[in-house]
C-alpha positions as CSV (number, residue, x, y, z in Angstrom):
1,M,2.5,9.3,8.9
2,V,-0.8,7.3,9.6
3,E,-2.8,10.5,9.1
4,F,-1.0,11.9,6.2
5,G,-0.8,8.2,4.7
6,T,-4.5,7.7,5.4
7,R,-6.0,11.1,4.5
8,G,-3.4,12.9,2.2
9,F,-2.3,16.3,2.8
10,S,-5.6,18.3,2.1
11,A,-7.7,16.1,4.4
12,G,-4.9,15.2,6.8
13,S,-5.3,17.0,10.4
14,L,-2.5,18.6,12.3
15,N,-5.1,18.4,15.2
16,V,-5.3,14.5,15.1
17,I,-1.6,14.3,14.7
18,A,-0.8,16.4,17.8
19,S,-3.5,14.8,19.8
20,Q,-2.3,11.1,18.7
21,A,1.2,12.4,19.7
22,G,0.0,13.9,23.0
23,I,1.2,17.3,22.5
24,A,-0.3,20.7,21.6
25,K,-0.7,21.5,18.0
26,G,1.4,24.6,18.4
27,S,4.3,22.5,19.6
28,L,4.3,21.2,15.9
29,F,5.3,24.5,14.8
30,Q,8.6,24.2,16.8
31,Y,9.9,21.9,14.3
32,F,8.0,22.7,11.0
33,E,7.1,26.3,9.5
34,D,3.6,25.0,8.6
35,K,1.5,22.1,7.6
36,L,3.3,21.9,4.2
37,D,6.8,21.8,5.6
38,F,5.7,18.9,7.9
39,Y,4.3,16.8,5.2
40,V,7.5,17.6,2.7
41,T,9.4,16.3,5.7
42,I,7.6,13.1,6.0
43,C,7.6,12.6,2.1
44,E,11.5,13.1,2.2
45,H,11.9,10.8,5.0
46,V,9.9,8.1,3.1
47,A,11.5,8.8,0.0
48,S,14.9,8.4,1.5
49,E,13.9,5.2,3.4
50,I,12.8,3.6,0.1
51,E,15.6,4.6,-1.7
52,Q,18.1,3.2,0.7
53,A,16.1,-0.2,1.1
54,V,15.9,-0.4,-2.6
55,I,18.9,1.1,-4.4
56,S,21.6,0.3,-1.5
57,T,21.2,-3.6,-2.6
58,L,22.1,-3.2,-6.2
59,R,25.0,-5.2,-7.9
60,P,27.4,-3.0,-9.7
61,D,28.5,-5.9,-11.9
62,A,24.6,-6.6,-13.0
63,G,23.3,-5.1,-16.4
64,L,20.8,-2.4,-16.4
65,F,17.7,-4.5,-17.0
66,D,19.1,-7.2,-14.0
67,N,19.5,-4.4,-11.8
68,L,15.9,-3.0,-12.8
69,R,14.6,-6.6,-12.0
70,H,16.3,-6.2,-8.6
71,I,15.1,-2.9,-7.8
72,V,11.4,-4.0,-8.6
73,E,11.9,-7.1,-6.5
74,Q,13.1,-4.9,-3.5
75,W,10.5,-2.3,-4.1
76,M,7.6,-4.9,-4.1
77,R,8.9,-6.3,-0.6
78,Y,9.7,-3.1,0.8
79,F,6.1,-2.0,0.2
80,R,4.7,-5.3,1.5
81,E,6.6,-4.9,4.6
82,H,5.9,-1.0,5.1
83,P,2.3,-0.2,4.2
84,I,2.3,3.2,6.3
85,E,5.2,4.4,3.9
86,R,3.4,3.0,1.0
87,R,0.5,4.8,1.9
88,I,2.9,7.8,2.2
89,A,4.2,7.6,-1.1
90,Y,0.9,6.9,-2.9
91,A,-0.7,10.1,-1.2
92,S,2.4,12.0,-2.4
93,L,1.8,11.2,-5.8
94,H,-2.1,11.5,-5.7
95,E,-2.4,14.8,-3.8
96,I,-5.4,16.7,-5.1
97,E,-4.2,20.2,-4.6
98,P,-2.1,21.1,-7.7
99,D,0.4,23.4,-5.9
100,V,1.0,20.9,-3.3
101,R,1.2,18.2,-5.7
102,A,3.9,19.7,-7.3
103,I,6.0,20.4,-4.3
104,V,5.6,16.8,-2.6
105,R,5.8,15.2,-6.3
106,A,9.4,16.7,-6.6
107,V,10.7,14.8,-3.6
108,P,10.3,11.4,-4.7
109,N,10.9,12.5,-8.3
110,A,14.5,13.8,-7.2
111,H,15.1,10.5,-5.5
112,H,14.1,8.3,-8.6
113,K,16.5,10.6,-11.0
114,A,19.3,10.6,-8.5
115,A,19.0,6.6,-8.4
116,L,18.1,5.5,-11.8
117,Q,19.9,8.2,-14.1
118,P,23.3,7.1,-13.0
119,L,22.4,3.5,-13.8
120,I,20.7,4.4,-17.3
121,S,23.8,6.4,-18.5
122,A,26.1,3.8,-17.4
123,A,24.1,1.4,-19.5
124,A,24.0,3.6,-22.5
125,A,27.8,4.1,-22.2
126,Q,28.4,0.5,-21.9
127,G,26.2,-0.3,-25.2
128,Q,23.4,-1.9,-23.3
129,L,20.7,0.4,-25.0
130,R,20.0,0.9,-28.5
131,P,22.1,3.9,-29.7
132,D,18.7,5.9,-30.5
133,V,17.3,5.5,-27.1
134,D,16.6,8.7,-25.2
135,E,17.6,8.3,-21.7
136,R,15.0,10.6,-20.5
137,M,12.3,8.3,-21.9
138,L,13.9,5.2,-20.2
139,L,13.9,7.0,-16.9
140,S,10.4,8.5,-17.6
141,M,9.2,4.8,-18.2
142,T,10.8,3.2,-15.5
143,T,9.5,5.7,-12.9
144,I,6.0,5.2,-14.1
145,V,6.4,1.6,-13.8
146,L,7.6,2.1,-10.2
147,R,4.8,4.6,-9.3
148,H,2.4,1.8,-10.5
149,L,3.7,-0.8,-8.4
150,N,3.2,1.0,-5.2
151,S,-0.5,1.2,-5.8
152,G,-1.3,-1.6,-8.2
153,P,-0.9,-4.6,-6.1
154,F,-2.3,-3.2,-3.2
155,D,-5.4,-1.3,-4.2
156,P,-8.8,-2.9,-5.9
157,A,-8.8,0.1,-8.2
158,G,-5.0,0.0,-8.9
159,D,-4.7,-1.5,-12.3
160,V,-7.2,-1.7,-14.9
161,G,-5.9,-4.7,-16.8
162,I,-4.2,-7.0,-14.4
163,P,-6.4,-7.3,-11.0
164,M,-3.0,-7.6,-9.0
165,H,-4.7,-7.0,-5.5
166,E,-6.3,-10.3,-6.2
167,L,-3.1,-12.2,-6.9
168,S,-0.6,-14.0,-4.5
169,D,2.7,-12.4,-3.8
170,S,4.5,-14.5,-6.4
171,A,2.0,-14.0,-9.1
172,V,2.2,-10.1,-8.5
173,N,6.3,-10.2,-8.6
174,R,5.9,-12.2,-12.1
175,W,3.8,-9.3,-13.4
176,A,5.8,-6.7,-11.9
177,L,9.1,-8.3,-13.4
178,A,7.4,-8.4,-16.6
179,Y,7.0,-4.7,-16.5
180,V,11.0,-4.7,-16.9
181,D,11.0,-7.5,-19.5
182,V,8.9,-5.0,-21.6
183,L,11.2,-1.8,-20.8
184,E,14.1,-4.3,-21.9
185,A,12.3,-5.2,-25.0
186,A,11.8,-1.6,-25.9
187,F,15.1,0.0,-24.9
188,A,18.1,-2.9,-24.7
189,A,20.7,-3.0,-27.7
């Protein structure tokens, strides 16, 4: 995870991974078909860990936007406490090889959709959203916010408008929650 999180798939070295693990490189292929299978497995593990940490704490009685605020708070906490996982999530979204990027982006995309779509659909059914809201747009915008929040606060080049990496955790949380306020203003009934 450290190697791929630091260098991404393209530059990540199986030789380094095997050396750090104290095993022969060929031993890796007892468990994985190839380098991409290894990387996708790591991305799946990280996406599952994030989903478990963030989504498992939702309150069923809360409205959509309150739950989105909770998701953002848990998201920020998780990435502060798990820098290696944050780097894997970032690397999987910013892979330079287009074919690899399509494969590895599918992993968090599937997790985001599985976790968020039921919340959005329930909110629409309960009248929490404007009638003209396209649920796909809200899912897309929410995902964009979450993707931004896995890098913006932690990278000097992560946010063009708000220098989140220079701010305190509480100030970053206020800005992160403000994104949900914007989503609510745009989509809520």
